[in-house]
C-alpha positions as a Markdown table, in Angstrom:
| # | Residue | x | y | z |
|---|---|---|---|---|
| 1 | Met | 28.2 | -8.0 | 107.2 |
| 2 | Lys | 31.7 | -9.3 | 107.8 |
| 3 | Leu | 34.3 | -9.1 | 105.1 |
| 4 | Ser | 34.7 | -12.9 | 104.8 |
| 5 | His | 30.9 | -13.3 | 104.3 |
| 6 | Phe | 30.8 | -10.3 | 101.9 |
| 7 | Tyr | 33.4 | -11.9 | 99.7 |
| 8 | Ser | 31.9 | -15.4 | 99.8 |
| 9 | Gln | 28.5 | -14.0 | 98.8 |
| 10 | Ile | 30.1 | -12.2 | 95.8 |
| 11 | Ile | 31.7 | -15.5 | 94.7 |
| 12 | Lys | 28.4 | -17.4 | 95.2 |
| 13 | Leu | 26.4 | -14.8 | 93.2 |
| 14 | Gly | 28.9 | -14.7 | 90.4 |
| 15 | Ser | 29.0 | -18.5 | 90.2 |
| 16 | Glu | 25.2 | -18.6 | 89.9 |
| 17 | Leu | 25.5 | -16.7 | 86.6 |
| 18 | Asp | 28.6 | -18.5 | 85.3 |
| 19 | Pro | 28.3 | -19.4 | 81.7 |
| 20 | Arg | 29.5 | -22.9 | 82.4 |
| 21 | Lys | 27.0 | -25.7 | 83.0 |
| 22 | Lys | 28.9 | -27.2 | 85.9 |
| 23 | Pro | 28.7 | -27.3 | 89.7 |
| 24 | Lys | 29.0 | -24.0 | 91.6 |
| 25 | Val | 32.3 | -22.3 | 91.3 |
| 26 | Lys | 34.1 | -22.0 | 94.7 |
| 27 | Ser | 36.5 | -19.2 | 93.7 |
| 28 | Tyr | 37.7 | -17.0 | 90.8 |
| 29 | Glu | 41.4 | -16.4 | 90.2 |
| 30 | Asp | 40.8 | -12.7 | 89.6 |
| 31 | Ser | 38.6 | -11.9 | 92.6 |
| 32 | Met | 39.9 | -12.0 | 96.2 |
| 33 | Ile | 40.4 | -10.2 | 99.5 |
| 34 | Leu | 43.7 | -8.5 | 98.9 |
| 35 | Tyr | 44.2 | -7.0 | 102.4 |
| 36 | Gly | 42.2 | -6.8 | 105.6 |
| 37 | Pro | 40.9 | -8.9 | 108.6 |
| 38 | Ala | 38.2 | -11.3 | 107.6 |
| 39 | Asp | 36.0 | -10.2 | 110.5 |
| 40 | Thr | 36.0 | -6.5 | 109.4 |
| 41 | Glu | 32.4 | -5.2 | 109.6 |
| 42 | Ile | 31.3 | -3.8 | 106.2 |
| 43 | Arg | 28.8 | -1.0 | 106.0 |
| 44 | Lys | 30.4 | 1.7 | 103.9 |
| 45 | Ile | 32.4 | 0.8 | 100.8 |
| 46 | Met | 34.3 | 2.7 | 98.1 |
| 47 | Val | 33.9 | 1.1 | 94.7 |
| 48 | Gly | 36.0 | 1.9 | 91.5 |
| 49 | Ile | 36.7 | 0.3 | 88.2 |
| 50 | Asp | 40.5 | 0.7 | 88.8 |
| 51 | Ile | 41.9 | 1.2 | 92.3 |
| 52 | Glu | 45.5 | 2.1 | 92.4 |
| 53 | Val | 47.7 | 3.9 | 95.0 |
| 54 | Ala | 46.0 | 7.3 | 94.3 |
| 55 | Glu | 42.5 | 6.0 | 94.9 |
| 56 | Leu | 43.6 | 4.2 | 98.1 |
| 57 | Val | 45.1 | 7.5 | 99.5 |
| 58 | Leu | 41.9 | 9.2 | 98.6 |
| 59 | Ala | 40.0 | 6.4 | 100.4 |
| 60 | Asp | 42.1 | 7.0 | 103.5 |
| 61 | Arg | 41.2 | 10.7 | 103.5 |
| 62 | Ile | 37.5 | 9.8 | 103.2 |
| 63 | Arg | 37.9 | 7.3 | 106.0 |
| 64 | Gln | 39.4 | 10.0 | 108.3 |
| 65 | Ser | 36.6 | 12.5 | 107.6 |
| 66 | Gln | 33.5 | 10.4 | 106.9 |
| 67 | Gly | 34.3 | 6.8 | 107.7 |
| 68 | Leu | 34.9 | 3.9 | 105.3 |
| 69 | Asp | 35.2 | 0.1 | 105.8 |
| 70 | Leu | 36.3 | -1.4 | 102.5 |
| 71 | Val | 37.7 | -0.4 | 99.1 |
| 72 | Ile | 36.6 | -2.6 | 96.1 |
| 73 | Ser | 38.4 | -2.6 | 92.7 |
| 74 | His | 36.7 | -4.2 | 89.8 |
| 75 | His | 39.9 | -4.9 | 87.9 |
| 76 | Pro | 42.2 | -7.3 | 89.7 |
| 77 | Glu | 45.2 | -6.2 | 91.7 |
| 78 | Gly | 47.9 | -8.1 | 93.5 |
| 79 | Ala | 47.8 | -11.9 | 93.3 |
| 80 | Ala | 44.5 | -11.7 | 91.5 |
| 81 | Trp | 46.1 | -9.7 | 88.7 |
| 82 | Ala | 49.1 | -12.0 | 88.5 |
| 83 | Gly | 46.8 | -15.1 | 88.1 |
| 84 | Phe | 43.7 | -13.6 | 86.3 |
| 85 | Tyr | 44.6 | -15.2 | 83.0 |
| 86 | Arg | 43.5 | -18.6 | 84.5 |
| 87 | Val | 39.8 | -17.5 | 84.6 |
| 88 | Met | 39.9 | -17.4 | 80.8 |
| 89 | Gln | 39.3 | -21.1 | 81.0 |
| 90 | Leu | 35.6 | -20.5 | 81.2 |
| 91 | Gln | 35.7 | -19.2 | 77.6 |
| 92 | Val | 36.2 | -22.8 | 76.5 |
| 93 | Asp | 32.6 | -23.6 | 77.6 |
| 94 | Ile | 31.3 | -20.4 | 75.9 |
| 95 | Leu | 32.9 | -21.5 | 72.6 |
| 96 | Val | 31.5 | -25.0 | 73.0 |
| 97 | Asn | 28.0 | -24.2 | 74.3 |
| 98 | Met | 27.3 | -20.9 | 72.5 |
| 99 | Val | 29.3 | -21.2 | 69.3 |
| 100 | Gly | 29.3 | -25.0 | 68.8 |
| 101 | Leu | 33.0 | -25.6 | 68.6 |
| 102 | Lys | 34.5 | -28.9 | 69.5 |
| 103 | Arg | 35.9 | -28.8 | 73.0 |
| 104 | Glu | 39.4 | -30.0 | 71.9 |
| 105 | Leu | 39.7 | -27.2 | 69.4 |
| 106 | Ala | 38.3 | -24.6 | 71.8 |
| 107 | Gln | 40.7 | -25.7 | 74.5 |
| 108 | Lys | 43.7 | -25.6 | 72.1 |
| 109 | Met | 42.9 | -22.1 | 71.0 |
| 110 | Leu | 42.3 | -20.8 | 74.6 |
| 111 | Asp | 45.5 | -22.4 | 75.9 |
| 112 | Glu | 47.6 | -20.5 | 73.4 |
| 113 | Arg | 45.8 | -17.2 | 74.2 |
| 114 | Met | 46.1 | -17.8 | 78.0 |
| 115 | Arg | 49.9 | -18.3 | 77.7 |
| 116 | Glu | 50.1 | -15.1 | 75.7 |
| 117 | Val | 48.2 | -13.1 | 78.4 |
| 118 | Glu | 50.3 | -14.8 | 81.1 |
| 119 | Arg | 53.5 | -13.6 | 79.5 |
| 120 | Arg | 52.1 | -10.1 | 79.2 |
| 121 | Val | 51.1 | -9.9 | 82.9 |
| 122 | Leu | 54.1 | -11.7 | 84.4 |
| 123 | Pro | 56.6 | -8.8 | 84.5 |
| 124 | Gln | 54.1 | -6.3 | 86.0 |
| 125 | Asn | 54.4 | -4.8 | 89.5 |
| 126 | His | 51.4 | -6.7 | 90.9 |
| 127 | Met | 51.7 | -5.8 | 94.5 |
| 128 | Arg | 52.0 | -2.0 | 94.3 |
| 129 | Ser | 48.4 | -1.2 | 95.3 |
| 130 | Val | 48.2 | -4.0 | 97.8 |
| 131 | Asp | 51.3 | -2.7 | 99.5 |
| 132 | Ala | 49.7 | 0.8 | 99.7 |
| 133 | Ala | 46.5 | -0.8 | 101.3 |
| 134 | Arg | 48.7 | -2.6 | 103.8 |
| 135 | Leu | 50.6 | 0.6 | 104.7 |
| 136 | Leu | 47.3 | 2.5 | 105.1 |
| 137 | Asp | 45.8 | -0.5 | 107.0 |
| 138 | Leu | 42.8 | -0.3 | 104.6 |
| 139 | Pro | 40.7 | -3.3 | 103.8 |
| 140 | Phe | 40.9 | -3.9 | 100.0 |
| 141 | Met | 39.4 | -6.5 | 97.6 |
| 142 | Cys | 38.7 | -7.0 | 93.9 |
| 143 | Ala | 35.6 | -8.5 | 92.2 |
| 144 | His | 36.2 | -9.1 | 88.5 |
| 145 | Thr | 34.6 | -12.2 | 86.9 |
| 146 | Pro | 31.6 | -12.3 | 89.4 |
| 147 | Ala | 30.6 | -8.8 | 88.1 |
| 148 | Asp | 31.4 | -9.6 | 84.4 |
| 149 | Asn | 29.2 | -12.7 | 84.7 |
| 150 | His | 26.4 | -10.5 | 85.7 |
| 151 | Val | 26.7 | -8.1 | 82.7 |
| 152 | Tyr | 27.2 | -11.0 | 80.4 |
| 153 | Ser | 24.1 | -12.8 | 81.5 |
| 154 | Phe | 22.1 | -9.5 | 81.5 |
| 155 | Ile | 23.1 | -8.4 | 78.0 |
| 156 | Lys | 22.8 | -12.0 | 76.5 |
| 157 | Asn | 19.2 | -12.4 | 78.0 |
| 158 | Leu | 18.4 | -8.9 | 76.7 |
| 159 | Met | 19.5 | -9.7 | 73.2 |
| 160 | Asp | 17.7 | -13.0 | 73.2 |
| 161 | Lys | 14.5 | -11.2 | 74.3 |
| 162 | Glu | 14.7 | -8.2 | 72.1 |
| 163 | Arg | 15.9 | -10.0 | 69.0 |
| 164 | Pro | 17.4 | -6.9 | 67.2 |
| 165 | Val | 16.7 | -6.9 | 63.5 |
| 166 | Lys | 19.4 | -4.4 | 62.4 |
| 167 | Val | 22.9 | -3.7 | 63.9 |
| 168 | Glu | 21.8 | -0.2 | 64.8 |
| 169 | Asp | 18.9 | -1.7 | 66.9 |
| 170 | Ile | 21.5 | -3.1 | 69.3 |
| 171 | Val | 22.8 | 0.3 | 70.0 |
| 172 | Lys | 19.3 | 1.7 | 70.6 |
| 173 | Ile | 18.5 | -1.2 | 73.0 |
| 174 | Leu | 21.8 | -0.6 | 75.0 |
| 175 | Lys | 21.2 | 3.1 | 75.3 |
| 176 | Arg | 18.0 | 2.4 | 77.2 |
| 177 | Ile | 20.2 | 1.0 | 80.0 |
| 178 | Pro | 21.2 | 3.8 | 82.6 |
| 179 | Glu | 24.9 | 2.9 | 82.6 |
| 180 | Tyr | 25.2 | 3.1 | 78.8 |
| 181 | Lys | 22.9 | 6.1 | 78.6 |
| 182 | Glu | 25.2 | 7.9 | 81.1 |
| 183 | Ala | 28.3 | 6.8 | 79.1 |
| 184 | Ala | 26.8 | 8.3 | 75.9 |
| 185 | Lys | 26.6 | 11.7 | 77.6 |
| 186 | Asn | 30.4 | 11.5 | 78.1 |
| 187 | Asn | 31.1 | 10.4 | 74.5 |
| 188 | Ala | 31.8 | 6.8 | 75.6 |
| 189 | Gly | 28.4 | 5.2 | 74.7 |
| 190 | Pro | 27.6 | 2.2 | 72.6 |
| 191 | Arg | 28.5 | 2.4 | 69.0 |
| 192 | Val | 29.0 | 0.3 | 65.8 |
| 193 | Ile | 32.7 | 0.1 | 65.0 |
| 194 | Leu | 32.4 | -2.5 | 62.2 |
| 195 | Gly | 29.7 | -3.1 | 59.7 |
| 196 | Asn | 26.9 | -1.0 | 58.3 |
| 197 | Pro | 24.4 | 0.0 | 61.1 |
| 198 | Lys | 21.5 | -0.8 | 58.6 |
| 199 | Arg | 22.9 | -4.3 | 58.1 |
| 200 | Ala | 21.0 | -7.3 | 59.4 |
| 201 | Ala | 22.2 | -8.1 | 62.9 |
| 202 | Gly | 21.7 | -11.9 | 62.5 |
| 203 | Lys | 22.7 | -14.1 | 65.3 |
| 204 | Val | 24.3 | -12.1 | 68.1 |
| 205 | Ser | 27.2 | -13.3 | 70.3 |
| 206 | Val | 27.9 | -11.4 | 73.5 |
| 207 | Glu | 31.6 | -11.2 | 74.6 |
| 208 | Met | 31.7 | -9.8 | 78.1 |
| 209 | Thr | 33.2 | -12.3 | 80.5 |
| 210 | Gly | 36.2 | -14.7 | 80.8 |
| 211 | Gly | 39.0 | -12.4 | 82.1 |
| 212 | Thr | 39.9 | -10.6 | 78.9 |
| 213 | Glu | 39.7 | -11.0 | 75.1 |
| 214 | Gly | 39.9 | -14.6 | 74.0 |
| 215 | Thr | 41.6 | -16.1 | 70.9 |
| 216 | Asn | 41.4 | -14.0 | 67.7 |
| 217 | Lys | 41.6 | -17.2 | 65.6 |
| 218 | Val | 37.9 | -18.1 | 66.1 |
| 219 | Phe | 36.0 | -15.4 | 64.3 |
| 220 | Asp | 35.8 | -17.2 | 60.9 |
| 221 | Lys | 34.2 | -20.1 | 62.7 |
| 222 | Phe | 31.7 | -17.7 | 64.3 |
| 223 | Tyr | 30.5 | -16.8 | 60.8 |
| 224 | Lys | 30.2 | -20.5 | 59.7 |
| 225 | Lys | 28.0 | -21.0 | 62.8 |
| 226 | Gly | 25.6 | -18.3 | 61.7 |
| 227 | Ile | 26.8 | -15.5 | 64.0 |
| 228 | Arg | 26.8 | -12.2 | 62.3 |
| 229 | Thr | 27.3 | -9.6 | 65.1 |
| 230 | Leu | 29.5 | -9.4 | 68.2 |
| 231 | Val | 28.5 | -7.2 | 71.2 |
| 232 | Cys | 31.7 | -6.6 | 73.2 |
| 233 | Met | 33.0 | -4.4 | 76.0 |
| 234 | His | 36.1 | -3.6 | 73.9 |
| 235 | Leu | 38.1 | -5.0 | 71.0 |
| 236 | Ser | 41.9 | -4.7 | 70.4 |
| 237 | Glu | 43.3 | -3.7 | 67.1 |
| 238 | Asp | 44.6 | -7.2 | 66.4 |
| 239 | His | 41.2 | -8.7 | 67.1 |
| 240 | Phe | 39.4 | -6.0 | 65.1 |
| 241 | Lys | 41.4 | -7.0 | 62.0 |
| 242 | Lys | 40.5 | -10.7 | 62.4 |
| 243 | Val | 36.8 | -9.8 | 62.9 |
| 244 | Gln | 36.9 | -7.6 | 59.8 |
| 245 | Asp | 38.4 | -10.5 | 57.8 |
| 246 | Ala | 35.5 | -12.7 | 59.0 |
| 247 | Asn | 32.9 | -10.1 | 57.8 |
| 248 | Leu | 31.2 | -9.7 | 61.2 |
| 249 | Asn | 29.5 | -6.7 | 62.6 |
| 250 | Val | 30.8 | -5.3 | 65.9 |
| 251 | Val | 29.0 | -3.2 | 68.5 |
| 252 | Ile | 31.1 | -1.9 | 71.3 |
| 253 | Ala | 28.9 | -1.5 | 74.3 |
| 254 | Gly | 31.6 | 0.2 | 76.3 |
| 255 | His | 34.3 | -1.0 | 78.7 |
| 256 | Ile | 33.9 | 1.1 | 81.8 |
| 257 | Ser | 30.1 | 1.3 | 81.4 |
| 258 | Ser | 29.8 | -2.5 | 81.0 |
| 259 | Asp | 32.0 | -3.0 | 84.1 |
| 260 | Thr | 29.8 | -0.5 | 85.9 |
| 261 | Leu | 26.6 | -2.3 | 84.9 |
| 262 | Gly | 28.0 | -5.6 | 86.1 |
| 263 | Leu | 29.1 | -4.2 | 89.4 |
| 264 | Asn | 25.7 | -2.6 | 89.9 |
| 265 | Leu | 23.8 | -5.8 | 89.2 |
| 266 | Leu | 26.1 | -7.7 | 91.5 |
| 267 | Leu | 25.7 | -5.2 | 94.3 |
| 268 | Asp | 21.9 | -5.2 | 93.8 |
| 269 | Arg | 21.7 | -8.9 | 94.3 |
| 270 | Leu | 24.1 | -8.8 | 97.2 |
| 271 | Glu | 21.9 | -6.2 | 99.0 |
| 272 | Lys | 18.8 | -8.3 | 98.1 |
| 273 | Val | 20.0 | -11.6 | 99.5 |
| 274 | Ser | 21.6 | -10.0 | 102.6 |
| 275 | Gly | 18.8 | -7.6 | 103.4 |
| 276 | Glu | 21.5 | -4.9 | 103.9 |
| 277 | Ile | 21.9 | -1.6 | 102.1 |
| 278 | Phe | 25.5 | -0.6 | 101.7 |
| 279 | Glu | 26.6 | 3.0 | 101.6 |
| 280 | Val | 28.7 | 3.4 | 98.4 |
| 281 | Val | 31.3 | 6.0 | 97.6 |
| 282 | Ser | 31.7 | 5.9 | 93.8 |
| 283 | Cys | 35.0 | 6.6 | 92.1 |
| 284 | Ser | 37.3 | 5.7 | 89.2 |
| 285 | Gly | 34.6 | 5.5 | 86.5 |
| 286 | Phe | 32.0 | 3.7 | 88.6 |
| 287 | Arg | 28.6 | 5.1 | 89.3 |
| 288 | Arg | 26.2 | 3.4 | 91.7 |
| 289 | Ile | 22.9 | 2.9 | 90.0 |
| 290 | Arg | 20.3 | 0.6 | 91.6 |
| 291 | His | 18.1 | -1.4 | 89.2 |
């Protein structure tokens, strides 16, 4: 499969699981080919959660000794990192469709948060890893929201199906999934960080896509809509305090393990629709597990 088609299929598969009830998404601001000819033939790929200069140098060594066609980072780099805050727009539809907020209010809250994230990202050295890929002449891309959409859809459907009674039941359900089971072995597995594990789970909201954490001004409204438990990849301290004030339970599924699950589900579907099996070199927190 050529790189251009590999990338377009990732966008297509990600858009099919996009939380928004709109026509198919043609691109994501945080997912793109960062370096490399579009006609590069892709058979063997190196996949990591974070790919920086060190991982690219490692990839070059592997290419010299074993062969390698492409390096994929989950987290955005280069122009995708500089503009990734724009993908947060999809959270508006989640707040409207899943939480029941009015669109005008949801948009106002997200606009403020997006500007905050933009200011945080703006001064960073966005092109550092992309420059390394160029100097090594190593094809390089990132796939962020397409993978996050997969883990969001998977966990949401799982919660809807299993209907956990208590907060601790959510942790038990998650630990049946190989990626979370593996994370638990490394002391990074799912856990309750807020609320009594024996407490009723109530209505569960899954927070796993949309670029990064959304507004922290919405949690009191979650409670009024009947939501009692959040299942998240991660939760910053500022957000934690707001959730605590809203009297919600929080289960942290795990950041790297959730990213790994999303990538694995995406790669599974890519192999299925293409009829190709890609040789994968796992690095930087990622483990290839076929479902």
